[in-house]
VOKE-365494 format. One record per residue (C-alpha): x, y, z. Coordinates in steps of 0.02 Angstrom, whole numbers, plus 50000, padded with zeros to 5 digits. Layout:
BEGIN
<<X,Y,Z>>
...
END
This chain:
BEGIN
<<50397,49988,50519>>
<<50563,49906,50544>>
<<50733,49939,50618>>
<<50816,50003,50461>>
<<50723,50168,50456>>
<<50739,50189,50642>>
<<50926,50193,50613>>
<<50895,50367,50546>>
<<50913,50432,50722>>
<<51082,50352,50748>>
<<51162,50467,50620>>
<<51030,50602,50612>>
<<51151,50733,50675>>
<<51259,50706,50520>>
<<51108,50714,50407>>
<<51048,50878,50480>>
<<51222,50951,50463>>
<<51226,50899,50279>>
<<51076,51007,50262>>
<<49587,49919,49158>>
<<49498,49811,49167>>
<<49542,49641,49233>>
<<49656,49610,49086>>
<<49815,49710,49064>>
<<49879,49791,48908>>
<<49990,49668,48818>>
<<50178,49661,48823>>
<<50287,49809,48868>>
<<50197,49933,48759>>
<<50124,50048,48889>>
<<50002,50029,49031>>
<<49839,50105,48967>>
<<49692,49983,48965>>
<<49569,49965,48822>>
<<49420,50085,48828>>
<<49251,50014,48874>>
<<49161,50065,48715>>
<<49184,50159,48552>>
<<49023,50257,48584>>
<<49020,50328,48761>>
<<48852,50321,48847>>
<<48902,50362,49026>>
<<49028,50489,49086>>
<<49149,50348,49126>>
<<49147,50258,48959>>
<<49276,50364,48870>>
<<49415,50316,48992>>
<<49578,50279,48898>>
<<49493,50296,48731>>
<<49540,50394,48575>>
<<49402,50514,48523>>
<<49359,50663,48414>>
<<49261,50799,48503>>
<<49103,50855,48412>>
<<48992,51002,48452>>
<<48815,50936,48474>>
<<48750,51109,48427>>
<<48846,51139,48264>>
<<48895,50957,48227>>
<<49071,51019,48188>>
<<49226,50931,48254>>
<<49367,51007,48354>>
<<49542,51045,48288>>
<<49691,51141,48355>>
<<49713,51317,48286>>
<<49881,51392,48241>>
<<49878,51505,48395>>
<<49865,51358,48515>>
<<49677,51372,48544>>
<<49543,51252,48481>>
<<49397,51273,48363>>
<<49250,51165,48312>>
<<49275,51194,48127>>
<<49288,51032,48028>>
<<49145,50920,47975>>
<<49234,50751,47981>>
<<49300,50654,48128>>
<<49444,50599,48017>>
<<49503,50780,48010>>
<<49476,50813,48195>>
<<49611,50819,48329>>
<<49623,50646,48408>>
<<49610,50660,48596>>
<<49665,50527,48718>>
<<49548,50529,48868>>
<<49653,50503,49024>>
<<49549,50487,49184>>
<<49607,50598,49328>>
<<49478,50508,49437>>
<<49296,50458,49417>>
<<49211,50570,49289>>
<<49360,50689,49275>>
<<49480,50687,49128>>
<<49636,50754,49048>>
<<49617,50782,48859>>
<<49786,50730,48785>>
<<49826,50783,48608>>
<<49929,50689,48480>>
<<50070,50816,48502>>
<<50071,50784,48691>>
<<49978,50937,48751>>
<<49833,50953,48871>>
<<49672,51051,48841>>
<<49683,51185,48975>>
<<49566,51322,49036>>
<<49654,51490,49015>>
<<49574,51662,49030>>
<<49408,51615,48953>>
<<49482,51509,48813>>
<<49543,51332,48792>>
<<49725,51308,48744>>
<<49847,51166,48724>>
<<49979,51167,48861>>
<<50129,51053,48890>>
<<50125,51069,49079>>
<<49991,50980,49179>>
<<49891,51084,49303>>
<<49722,51081,49386>>
<<49665,51193,49243>>
<<49684,51041,49130>>
<<49560,50933,49228>>
<<49383,50929,49158>>
<<49226,50856,49236>>
<<49116,50768,49108>>
<<48929,50746,49139>>
<<48787,50677,49035>>
<<48649,50789,48968>>
<<48475,50727,49015>>
<<48379,50645,48872>>
<<48528,50666,48757>>
<<48682,50576,48693>>
<<48784,50732,48728>>
<<48897,50781,48873>>
<<48949,50941,48961>>
<<49132,50979,48998>>
<<49168,51088,49152>>
<<49336,51150,49215>>
<<49393,51077,49382>>
<<49479,51239,49431>>
<<49359,51374,49369>>
<<49192,51280,49368>>
<<49163,51354,49195>>
<<49097,51253,49049>>
<<49173,51236,48876>>
<<49062,51319,48745>>
<<49077,51347,48558>>
<<49060,51533,48520>>
<<48991,51609,48360>>
<<49159,51596,48272>>
<<49179,51414,48318>>
<<49312,51441,48451>>
<<49310,51339,48611>>
<<49290,51458,48757>>
<<49241,51441,48941>>
<<49088,51519,49019>>
<<48992,51524,49184>>
<<48835,51473,49089>>
<<48846,51284,49106>>
<<48671,51260,49032>>
<<48705,51343,48863>>
<<48665,51220,48720>>
<<48828,51270,48636>>
<<48915,51182,48780>>
<<48855,51008,48733>>
<<48974,50885,48649>>
<<48982,50709,48580>>
<<49131,50592,48575>>
<<49166,50495,48415>>
<<49293,50353,48415>>
<<49444,50390,48307>>
<<49627,50338,48287>>
<<49803,50409,48290>>
<<49802,50462,48473>>
<<49961,50471,48574>>
<<49940,50363,48729>>
<<49956,50453,48894>>
<<50115,50402,48988>>
<<50088,50253,49102>>
<<50185,50115,49188>>
<<50166,49949,49095>>
<<50121,49788,49182>>
<<50213,49679,49055>>
<<50084,49541,49078>>
<<49976,49478,48937>>
<<49823,49368,48949>>
<<49662,49374,49048>>
<<49689,49348,49234>>
<<49576,49218,49314>>
<<49408,49223,49401>>
<<49348,49103,49535>>
<<49268,48934,49513>>
<<49108,48985,49602>>
<<49056,49079,49758>>
<<49036,48915,49853>>
<<49208,48849,49802>>
<<49377,48878,49888>>
<<49462,49039,49836>>
<<49612,49032,49721>>
<<49741,49168,49746>>
<<49873,49227,49866>>
<<49865,49351,50009>>
<<49976,49493,50070>>
<<49914,49524,50246>>
<<50030,49666,50293>>
<<50064,49815,50183>>
<<50048,50005,50180>>
<<49978,50062,50013>>
<<49909,50218,50099>>
<<50085,50282,50130>>
<<50110,50428,50012>>
<<50198,50595,49998>>
<<50022,50667,49982>>
<<49873,50573,50050>>
<<49731,50632,49939>>
<<49675,50641,49759>>
<<49688,50830,49765>>
<<49860,50830,49843>>
<<49812,50937,49993>>
<<49826,50813,50137>>
<<49985,50736,50205>>
<<50121,50686,50198>>
<<50158,50520,50285>>
<<50312,50490,50393>>
<<50340,50672,50436>>
<<50387,50711,50256>>
<<50539,50598,50227>>
<<50441,50482,50113>>
<<50430,50520,49926>>
<<50310,50461,49792>>
<<50124,50426,49769>>
<<50017,50275,49735>>
<<49909,50373,49613>>
<<49913,50548,49544>>
<<49781,50648,49451>>
<<49913,50690,49319>>
<<49979,50513,49304>>
<<50141,50418,49329>>
<<50257,50558,49275>>
<<50195,50659,49424>>
<<50167,50517,49549>>
<<50347,50459,49524>>
<<50437,50611,49458>>
<<50605,50680,49515>>
<<50621,50666,49704>>
<<50739,50814,49727>>
<<50602,50925,49799>>
<<50591,50811,49951>>
<<50763,50728,49953>>
<<50867,50878,49898>>
<<50989,50900,49754>>
<<51067,50731,49713>>
<<50970,50658,49860>>
<<51088,50735,49986>>
<<50952,50756,50120>>
<<50870,50587,50090>>
<<50854,50493,50255>>
<<50896,50334,50163>>
<<51076,50393,50155>>
<<51085,50364,50342>>
<<51002,50194,50327>>
<<51137,50143,50202>>
<<51271,50191,50329>>
<<51337,50337,50227>>
<<51251,50500,50281>>
<<51341,50600,50147>>
<<51287,50483,50008>>
<<51196,50544,49853>>
<<51085,50466,49722>>
<<51012,50509,49554>>
<<50843,50585,49592>>
<<50766,50557,49421>>
<<50603,50460,49424>>
<<50491,50418,49277>>
<<50540,50353,49152>>
<<50726,50324,49184>>
<<50728,50276,49370>>
<<50917,50276,49375>>
<<50938,50243,49562>>
<<50765,50212,49633>>
<<50656,50119,49671>>
<<50772,49992,49751>>
<<50738,49858,49880>>
<<50845,49951,50008>>
<<50787,50128,49966>>
<<50652,50136,50098>>
<<50603,50319,50078>>
<<50536,50298,49900>>
<<50365,50237,49845>>
<<50360,50052,49799>>
<<50172,50030,49780>>
<<50125,50133,49629>>
<<49957,50061,49578>>
<<50018,49986,49413>>
<<50151,49889,49508>>
<<50015,49823,49622>>
<<49910,49782,49468>>
<<50053,49676,49400>>
<<50049,49577,49563>>
<<49860,49562,49552>>
<<49870,49496,49375>>
<<49988,49361,49437>>
<<49864,49300,49567>>
<<49865,49421,49715>>
<<49684,49416,49771>>
<<49684,49481,49950>>
<<49780,49625,50025>>
<<49771,49697,50201>>
<<49819,49881,50197>>
<<49864,49957,50365>>
<<49859,50140,50407>>
<<50020,50165,50504>>
<<50117,50289,50607>>
<<50235,50304,50755>>
<<50216,50480,50824>>
<<50390,50490,50899>>
<<50472,50431,50738>>
<<50362,50546,50635>>
<<50418,50694,50740>>
<<50599,50649,50706>>
<<50553,50639,50521>>
<<50484,50816,50532>>
<<50655,50876,50588>>
<<50745,50781,50449>>
<<50622,50841,50317>>
<<50611,51017,50389>>
<<50423,50998,50380>>
<<50359,51076,50540>>
<<50175,51064,50492>>
<<50169,50876,50457>>
<<50033,50784,50553>>
<<50110,50656,50672>>
<<49958,50605,50775>>
<<49948,50415,50760>>
<<49762,50394,50734>>
<<49745,50551,50627>>
<<49881,50494,50506>>
<<49814,50316,50500>>
<<49637,50374,50461>>
<<49700,50490,50323>>
<<49797,50347,50244>>
<<49643,50235,50247>>
<<49532,50372,50175>>
<<49662,50391,50037>>
<<49635,50208,49992>>
<<49456,50250,49943>>
<<49533,50379,49825>>
<<49642,50238,49756>>
<<49488,50130,49729>>
<<49401,50273,49637>>
<<49555,50302,49530>>
<<49569,50120,49480>>
<<49382,50119,49443>>
<<49405,50272,49334>>
<<49539,50183,49231>>
<<49425,50031,49214>>
<<49262,50109,49155>>
<<49167,50170,49307>>
<<49116,50140,49488>>
<<49137,49959,49540>>
<<49227,49910,49379>>
<<49406,49911,49444>>
<<49508,49766,49508>>
<<49543,49853,49675>>
<<49394,49826,49792>>
<<49386,49876,49975>>
<<49282,49746,50069>>
<<49205,49747,50242>>
<<49157,49565,50270>>
<<49221,49391,50226>>
<<49071,49366,50114>>
<<49112,49523,50016>>
<<49291,49460,50000>>
<<49229,49295,49929>>
<<49116,49383,49805>>
<<49252,49503,49747>>
<<49385,49368,49729>>
<<49265,49250,49639>>
<<49233,49394,49517>>
<<49419,49395,49478>>
<<49461,49554,49574>>
<<49569,49592,49726>>
<<49489,49607,49898>>
<<49566,49748,50001>>
<<49545,49741,50190>>
<<49582,49897,50293>>
<<49687,49884,50450>>
<<49773,49993,50579>>
<<49953,49975,50641>>
<<50001,50125,50747>>
<<50099,50148,50906>>
<<49952,50219,51004>>
<<49797,50131,50937>>
<<49634,50212,50994>>
<<49743,50360,51051>>
<<49788,50257,51205>>
<<49957,50333,51242>>
<<50034,50329,51415>>
<<50148,50443,51516>>
<<50263,50357,51640>>
<<50294,50451,51801>>
<<50438,50432,51924>>
<<50405,50295,52050>>
<<50315,50181,51928>>
<<50149,50273,51914>>
<<50073,50310,51744>>
<<49949,50429,51666>>
<<49837,50344,51540>>
<<49774,50442,51391>>
<<49617,50339,51361>>
<<49480,50247,51452>>
<<49352,50113,51410>>
<<49229,50237,51335>>
<<49363,50308,51219>>
<<49413,50133,51164>>
<<49233,50092,51121>>
<<49212,50255,51025>>
<<49373,50229,50926>>
<<49325,50050,50882>>
<<49158,50116,50819>>
<<49246,50251,50717>>
<<49365,50127,50637>>
<<49225,50004,50602>>
<<49125,50137,50512>>
<<49278,50180,50408>>
<<49288,49998,50356>>
<<49432,49940,50466>>
<<49429,49753,50502>>
<<49609,49711,50554>>
<<49693,49788,50708>>
<<49863,49788,50792>>
<<49830,49819,50978>>
<<50017,49850,51005>>
<<50154,49923,50895>>
<<50333,49967,50940>>
<<50295,50089,51084>>
<<50221,50051,51256>>
<<50044,50113,51279>>
<<49902,50115,51404>>
<<49854,49945,51334>>
<<50020,49861,51371>>
<<50197,49829,51314>>
<<50269,49821,51139>>
<<50377,49681,51073>>
<<50562,49727,51084>>
<<50661,49692,50926>>
<<50780,49841,50933>>
<<50880,49875,51090>>
<<50924,50055,51059>>
<<50834,50168,50935>>
<<50655,50112,50968>>
<<50693,50118,51154>>
<<50736,50301,51133>>
<<50575,50329,51035>>
<<50484,50243,51177>>
<<50563,50372,51293>>
<<50508,50516,51184>>
<<50329,50451,51178>>
<<50306,50390,51357>>
<<50439,50480,51460>>
<<50525,50316,51508>>
<<50639,50185,51435>>
<<50579,50006,51429>>
<<50581,49902,51586>>
<<50643,49729,51542>>
<<50642,49555,51615>>
<<50709,49384,51573>>
<<50617,49299,51431>>
<<50519,49146,51484>>
<<50579,48976,51428>>
<<50526,48904,51261>>
<<50570,48748,51159>>
<<50739,48805,51093>>
<<50759,48648,50988>>
<<50602,48691,50887>>
<<50585,48823,50752>>
<<50516,48993,50804>>
<<50439,49126,50695>>
<<50554,49245,50788>>
<<50665,49206,50937>>
<<50616,49315,51086>>
<<50736,49433,51173>>
<<50851,49574,51127>>
<<51021,49632,51186>>
<<50987,49802,51260>>
<<51099,49953,51231>>
<<51140,50082,51364>>
<<51200,50221,51249>>
<<51093,50365,51192>>
<<51078,50378,51002>>
<<51166,50531,50932>>
<<51337,50593,50983>>
<<51362,50753,50886>>
<<51351,50937,50935>>
<<51206,50972,50816>>
<<51033,51033,50870>>
<<50949,50862,50856>>
<<51076,50779,50971>>
<<51050,50923,51092>>
<<50863,50887,51090>>
<<50902,50706,51135>>
<<51017,50757,51277>>
<<50893,50885,51341>>
<<50752,50757,51337>>
<<50849,50626,51433>>
<<50952,50748,51538>>
<<51098,50639,51492>>
<<51028,50488,51584>>
<<51055,50323,51494>>
<<50955,50165,51525>>
<<51046,50023,51612>>
<<51011,49840,51576>>
<<51085,49672,51626>>
<<51184,49576,51497>>
<<51095,49447,51390>>
<<50931,49438,51297>>
<<50791,49539,51376>>
<<50603,49547,51349>>
<<50481,49687,51389>>
<<50422,49674,51570>>
<<50265,49772,51529>>
<<50126,49656,51474>>
<<49940,49676,51438>>
<<49861,49797,51562>>
<<49683,49788,51628>>
<<49637,49919,51500>>
<<49724,49815,51367>>
<<49620,49664,51416>>
<<49463,49769,51398>>
<<49519,49827,51225>>
<<49558,49650,51167>>
<<49388,49586,51221>>
<<49302,49737,51141>>
<<49392,49704,50976>>
<<49341,49522,50985>>
<<49162,49570,51023>>
<<49161,49672,50862>>
<<49235,49527,50762>>
<<49393,49613,50699>>
<<49551,49518,50655>>
<<49682,49540,50791>>
<<49865,49535,50742>>
<<49982,49473,50879>>
<<50146,49520,50797>>
<<50203,49678,50888>>
<<50145,49627,51062>>
<<50278,49594,51194>>
<<50331,49412,51202>>
<<50243,49380,51368>>
<<50092,49482,51311>>
<<50066,49357,51172>>
<<50034,49224,51305>>
<<49901,49334,51385>>
<<49821,49370,51216>>
<<49812,49184,51182>>
<<49736,49154,51354>>
<<49599,49282,51317>>
<<49573,49206,51145>>
<<49553,49033,51225>>
<<49419,49101,51343>>
<<49306,49143,51196>>
<<49177,49018,51137>>
<<49233,48958,51015>>
<<49416,49007,51036>>
<<49463,49167,50946>>
<<49586,49156,50800>>
<<49737,49271,50799>>
<<49845,49324,50654>>
<<50033,49341,50634>>
<<50067,49430,50471>>
<<50250,49481,50464>>
<<50370,49385,50576>>
<<50308,49425,50752>>
<<50418,49563,50819>>
<<50460,49534,51001>>
<<50459,49346,50979>>
<<50339,49206,50932>>
<<50391,49029,50979>>
<<50331,48858,50927>>
<<50222,48833,51082>>
<<50131,48996,51045>>
<<50117,48956,50860>>
<<50037,48788,50898>>
<<49904,48873,51006>>
<<49868,48998,50868>>
<<49849,48864,50736>>
<<49733,48760,50847>>
<<49619,48911,50862>>
<<49611,48933,50673>>
<<49738,49074,50664>>
<<49863,49105,50525>>
<<50053,49122,50524>>
<<50116,49212,50368>>
<<50297,49270,50362>>
<<50379,49434,50320>>
<<50398,49422,50133>>
<<50561,49348,50074>>
<<50615,49278,49909>>
<<50568,49106,49845>>
<<50699,49021,49954>>
<<50628,49094,50115>>
<<50452,49048,50063>>
<<50504,48866,50043>>
<<50599,48867,50209>>
<<50452,48943,50303>>
<<50334,48815,50227>>
<<50439,48677,50308>>
<<50424,48767,50475>>
<<50236,48783,50452>>
<<50219,48597,50422>>
<<50315,48564,50585>>
<<50201,48682,50684>>
<<50046,48603,50609>>
<<50107,48431,50664>>
<<50142,48499,50839>>
<<49965,48569,50844>>
<<49889,48406,50783>>
<<49828,48482,50621>>
<<49821,48378,50462>>
<<49808,48431,50282>>
<<49641,48342,50256>>
<<49550,48445,50387>>
<<49644,48609,50376>>
<<49706,48699,50221>>
<<49895,48713,50205>>
<<49907,48899,50165>>
<<50056,49016,50163>>
<<50042,49197,50109>>
<<50157,49337,50165>>
<<50167,49511,50238>>
<<50273,49619,50123>>
<<50269,49774,50236>>
<<50286,49872,50074>>
<<50307,50059,50109>>
<<50331,50009,50291>>
<<50516,50051,50300>>
<<50565,49869,50322>>
<<50661,49832,50163>>
<<50627,49695,50037>>
<<50712,49532,49988>>
<<50867,49526,49881>>
<<50908,49407,49740>>
<<50919,49223,49781>>
<<51094,49211,49709>>
<<51205,49059,49729>>
<<51157,48905,49632>>
<<50973,48949,49617>>
<<50887,48913,49452>>
<<50871,49082,49367>>
<<50706,49164,49325>>
<<50696,49162,49136>>
<<50585,49289,49047>>
<<50455,49275,48983>>
<<50379,49141,49092>>
<<50204,49070,49101>>
<<50098,49057,49257>>
<<49941,48953,49291>>
<<49999,48819,49170>>
<<50129,48681,49176>>
<<50183,48531,49277>>
<<50196,48626,49443>>
<<50023,48702,49430>>
<<49890,48591,49511>>
<<49718,48536,49455>>
<<49637,48692,49529>>
<<49712,48787,49382>>
<<49646,48668,49249>>
<<49508,48787,49192>>
<<49618,48943,49207>>
<<49700,49014,49052>>
<<49889,49037,49057>>
<<49960,49212,49077>>
<<50124,49270,49004>>
<<50242,49371,49114>>
<<50380,49472,49034>>
<<50522,49563,49119>>
<<50455,49733,49172>>
<<50527,49862,49052>>
<<50482,50044,49018>>
<<50485,50072,48829>>
<<50512,50260,48844>>
<<50681,50236,48929>>
<<50732,50054,48919>>
<<50734,50042,49109>>
<<50702,49863,49167>>
<<50698,49760,49327>>
<<50760,49580,49330>>
<<50723,49499,49499>>
<<50883,49396,49492>>
<<50982,49558,49480>>
<<50885,49678,49591>>
<<50779,49575,49709>>
<<50611,49653,49747>>
<<50643,49833,49698>>
<<50457,49872,49702>>
<<50291,49784,49718>>
<<50279,49743,49533>>
<<50409,49607,49559>>
<<50287,49506,49662>>
<<50240,49427,49495>>
<<50421,49373,49474>>
<<50422,49308,49654>>
<<50286,49185,49601>>
<<50409,49108,49478>>
<<50541,49102,49616>>
<<50419,49005,49725>>
<<50389,48881,49582>>
<<50574,48859,49551>>
<<50615,48833,49736>>
<<50464,48737,49799>>
<<50369,48668,49651>>
<<50187,48617,49663>>
<<50178,48607,49853>>
<<50242,48784,49875>>
<<50130,48854,49738>>
<<49978,48766,49813>>
<<50014,48839,49984>>
<<50039,49013,49910>>
<<49879,49010,49808>>
<<49783,48939,49958>>
<<49830,49090,50063>>
<<49683,49203,50018>>
<<49565,49062,50067>>
<<49667,49033,50225>>
<<49650,49215,50278>>
<<49463,49223,50239>>
<<49430,49064,50338>>
<<49520,49141,50487>>
<<49423,49304,50465>>
<<49258,49208,50459>>
<<49298,49126,50627>>
<<49319,49300,50701>>
<<49182,49394,50608>>
<<49028,49282,50615>>
<<49013,49258,50803>>
<<48924,49413,50867>>
<<48788,49454,50743>>
<<48892,49523,50600>>
<<48819,49487,50429>>
END
C-alpha cells in the first residue's frame, strides 16, 4: 500500500464531516467462453452453453408458462425454452432465459425472475448409471421435480425419478452479461517442460482485495470497508462491479478517494457495469481494478506468473472503519491476509467453473517452482501466494517510555505461523511492511501519515538516524531517506481529529532537518524469523525493510550456503541503492520495478543493465529478465499515458508476431488485441487516453513496451516469469522441499 491512500488521514476530518478456456471469445462481442461439449457428461460440461431442459422421466422439454412458471410440456427441443447455463461456481449454475430472467425457487415452484438471488442458484449433480442430472436449490436444498401436470416444482425428495433431467444443445440463447477480453486467437503454450519459460511476471499484486472476500459474500470486507468491487461474483459482472453508492454514498460523496484527489467534497458518478462513467480510473484507488476478466485479458497477452499478496495494515484499516462507518470490519493483519488468500482459492474455482471443471481454468495456484513450470508450459498462469502485512506472524510491538518494548510474539509463534502459511500455500513473504514490529524497522517513505499510523500501532513515532553513504552517482531503485514532518495529521474539530489528539496527547515528533532513515533495524527476533523463512525455502521480499535493515538481510543471505536470493518486487520502499542491488543480483535475486508505462519499463531496463555490469553478471550466464509489480488493488495508483511525442498505440495490434518479436515466438500463433470496449454501453478504454485504468490494460502495456524498447525490452519482459522461477528455485530446493 502506498502513500496516496494514507493521505486519507490528512483530510479525514473533512470527509467525516461530509458524512474459458485458454482462448478468449473473439472480438468485443461479450466475454462468455465456448462450452466444453454439446452433450454434457459431467456436472461441469454445460458451463456457458445453450441448452433445452428435458425431463428424463417424461421426455418432455421445458417451456415458460404464461404465469411465469415453467412446465415440461413440449416434445421437441426446438420448441423448448433456450437456457444459457451461467456457472456461479463449480457445479452450481444460473439458468438464464432468452428474455433475461433467471429460474428461481419460489414457494415450492420454479419461476422466472429478473432479480438475481441465492434462490436462483442451482447445484447440478449426475445420476449414477445414467445420463441424467439432478437440480437442487442452493438456498432451500430442494430438488426440481416435474409434477403430474408437467409443472416444475421443488421438493424435499431429491431422489424422486421425476427430478432427473437431461440437457440438449440448442440455439437462440441470450448470453449472460460478461466483461469482454477483446482478444482473439489462441494464447500460447510452452515449448516443453525442460525449456525456458516464455511469459511475463507480476510479482506484487493484491487480487484478494475485495469488498467481500468469499464466494458466498459473507466474509470481509478488505481495507476496513472503504474499498468497493469484487474479483468474482456468483451473479456475475453486473453484481461484482455494480453501482458503488452503497459503499461510497450518493454521488460518491463519502468515497475516501475524494480525499486522495485533494478535494474532500468531490463527487463522482457511481454507476458501474456497463457504463463505468467515472470508474475504474488509474487514480481511483478505492475501486476494484482486478475483475477476473481484466486479469484474463492480461493472461491472454502473455502474463504467466502472478504473485498475489494477502495484505493489511491494522492501523490504516481501523481508520478505514471510521471512514466507512463499518465498526465490525476485521482489521487483524494476519486474519485479513489469510481471508484474502483463501478467497483466491474461490477465484480459482470460479475460473475453473467458467472453463469446464476442476483444473481446467487458466488461473492455477501453485506451491512449488516445478508446479509453476508445469502450469506455464501448459499455457496457463501460475499464481503464487504471498503475505504483505504490517505485523507478519502477528509480531507486533508496543514501545514503552524509556526505550523498552513489549513484543507480541516469540520464536515458537513465528514457527507456528510459518507452518500455517506454508500449509495455506504461501511461498512469498514480506518480513517488514510500513510499521515497526518485533522483527525490526520498516522502510520510511512517508514522513508524516505512516509515522502517525506507526504511533497508533506501536505507541511511538519512528526513531530516525542519518542514512548511510551510498554511491550517489549510480542509479538506485529508490533513494534512501525521507524528510520528516513534525505536525500531527488532522487539524479540524471533528471526532477523528480528537481521537488523534487524544492518542498523542498533543505531542508531536521532532526530527532534525534533512533526509532521515529508520534507526530501528532487524532485531534478534527478526534475525530468527529471517533464518526460519530461509530454512523453509520461501521467497523473501526486501522492499519494505528499513534501508539499513536491507544490509543486515543481505548479510544473513550471504551466510547461507549457497547464498540466499532476495526479491525486490515494487521499487524498494525505504531505499535500495546500487551497492545493495549488486549484492542481490550476485545471489540470484530479482529486481522488478513498480509497474509504470512503456517508457518507465525501458528506463528501468537500462538501470538493470548497469547493475548487472556492476555485479559482474553477463547475459550469456544470467537471463536478462524484467517483470514488474503492479501493486494492483494495493492503493498505490497506476501509470498514466505516455504522452508527449510517444508513438501512439494503434488498435487493433498484433502480439507474438512481427519484427520486434524474437525467435522464441516463432512457433507461437499471433494474437489480435482490440481496444477494450463494452458492447452494451459503448464504454471503452484507450491506454493513450486513460493510462492503466484497470488490469485489463496490461495487454496494451505490452504494445507500449514494444513501441518504446523494441525487441530487447520485449525479450526482457517475456523472460521475467523464467527469471522469477529461477530465483524461487534457488530458495526452494535447498532444504528438502520437493
